[in-house]
N, C-alpha and C positions, 0 to 999 in steps of 0.2 A: 058321356065318357067318364064322368066322375059321379059318385053317389054319396060322398061325404063320409063321416065316420060311421062305424057299425052302430046300428040301432038296436034297442032292446028286442030280443027274440031272434036277431040275425045269428046265423051259425058261424060266420067269419066276417072279416073286414077290419079296417084299421081302427085303432082306438081314437086317434085324432086325425083331422084333415086340415091342412094349412094351405092357403092360397096366397102367393106373393106376387103382386103386380109390379113390374119394373117399367115405369112410364117414362123414365129418363127426362123428366121435365115437361112432359106433355100436358099434365094437369095444370101446371103453371101457365103454359101457353094459352089454355082455355080460359083461365082466370084473368089473364091480362089482355084479352081481346084478340088473340091470334088463333083462335080455334078454327077459323076458316082454313088455315094451312093444313090442319089435320085431315081434311077431306081428300088430300092428295092420294091418287091411286098408283103413283110411281110409274106412269106411262112414259115419261121422258119427253113428252111433246113440247114442253116449255124450253127444254134444253136445245132441241133441234132448231128452234126459231130464234133463239136469243143471240143477238150479234156479239155480245160480250163473251158468252160461252164459246161461240165458234172461234173467236180470236185467241182466247187464253187457255181453253181446254179445262177438263175437269179437275186435274191435280192442283190447279191454282186455288181452288176453294178450300183445300186442306181438310176436307171432311168427307164422310160417306156420301152425303147429299151435295150435289153440285147444281150448277145452273141457277135460274131464278128461284126455284123452290128451295134449293140449298142455301141461297143467300138469305132466305127467310127462316128456315127451320134450324139451320146449324147454330146461329147465334143464340137461339132460344133453348136449345137442348143443354142439359147439364154436361159439363166436362167435354164440350165440343173442342176438338183439336184444330182450332183455326183462329185467325185474327177476327174476333167477333165485331170489332168496331169498323173494320174495313169492308166486310161482306155486304152490308146493306147498300153500299155505294157501288157495288159491282153490277150496275145496271144502268142502261140509258133511259129507262122508264118509257120506252117506245110503245109498250102495251101489246107487243106481239105475243108474249107469254100468256096474257089474259085471254087473248083471242083464240090461242091454240089449245088452252086447257079444256079437257072434256067436261070437267065439273065446274068450270068458270070461276076458279079462285082468282080474286082480284089481287094478283101479286104486286103490281105497281103500288097500290094503296098500302099494302102491308109493308113494303120496302120503305115507303115514305114514313109510315108510323115508326118503324125501327130507327130511321135516321133521326126522327124527332126525339126518340128515347135516348139515343146516343148523345145528342146535344144537351138534353135535360140532365143527364148524369154528370155533365161538366167535365168530361174527359177529353174534350176536343182541345188540341194544342192551341196555345196562345196565338201563334202565327196564323193558323187557319181561321180562328175566330176573328182576328183583326182583319184579315183579307176579305172575309165574307161581309163584315160590317162595312168596309169601304166599298165593296161591290154593291151592297144594298143602297148605300147613300148615292152612289153614282147612278144607279138605275132609277132612282126617284127624281132625278133632275135631268131634263133634256140637255141643258147647257153642259153639265158635268159629263153626261154620256157622250155627247158629240166631241167635247174636248179630249176625253180619254181615247175615243176612237181615232182622232187625228194624231194624237201622240203615239198610239200603238202603230198606226200606219207609217208615220214618219220614221220612228225608231226601227221598226222591223225592216222597212225598205232600205234604210241605210246599212243595217247589218247584212241584209241579203246582197246588196251591191258590193260590200267589202268581201264577202265570201264567194261571190260569183254566181248568184242565182237564188239559192235557198240557204236558210240559216242552218249551219251545221253544229253550232254550239250556242246554247242559251245560258245566261248567267243564273246564279243562285238556285232557288227552288225549282226553276223551270228546266234545269239541266237534265232531269230524269227523262224528259221527252226526247231530247236530242242524243241521249245515250244510245238509242236504238233506231232513230229515224230523223230525217231532216224536218225542219219547220218552215212551212211556206210563209212568205211575207203577207201582211194584210193588204187588202185592195188599196190602191192609191186614192180612189174616190169612193166614198161611202154610198150605200144604197140610196139614201136621201139625196145626195148630191147628184147621182146619176139620174134619179127620178125627176129632179128639178130641171136638169139639163134637157132631159127628153121632152118634158112638157114645154120648155122654152122653145125647142126646135119645132115642136108640133104647132105651137101658136104662131111661130114665124111662117111656117108653111101655109097655115090656114089664112093668115092675113095676106099673103102673096097671091093666093088663089082668089 
């Protein structure tokens, strides 16, 4: 389609030939380890299977590219018209997008890498960092985990009893959930408690037999 500038002996043709490549940040994606996302063939398979995309729709991504592939590509493109820090979290990491992708792009892994980069940049709000640190410490201790579970169960069931079944209004940062839906109370007995009770009944039945 192109032959470059006119060569000596040519009867006509341009004096100069310029090629301008507009990559919009794609070379940077390749340099920073996100080149796998450039294999996308724009088939939309990941969109159709993504539970987040099905619930919120394409406009919520604020970019030309939506769904799981959009959550990866949009934050990496230059001048992306979207909330770049929030998009990597618009995924449940269920892996359905990876299974549906015809070129097998590992979208969950790329989204985790983006989340890591967001944290490394230090832009995470103080409240979120503090909450995640407390969550980490809680999950490292069985005692703290079970105590937190009992507290959540007791508190949520009291609120549900006051409001007549389900929690219609949560306090503080959790109010965003109840702005659009009710919040069910936690189970009154944890899985471990139910499992222990089931084993106790089973042993009782076995001893009687």
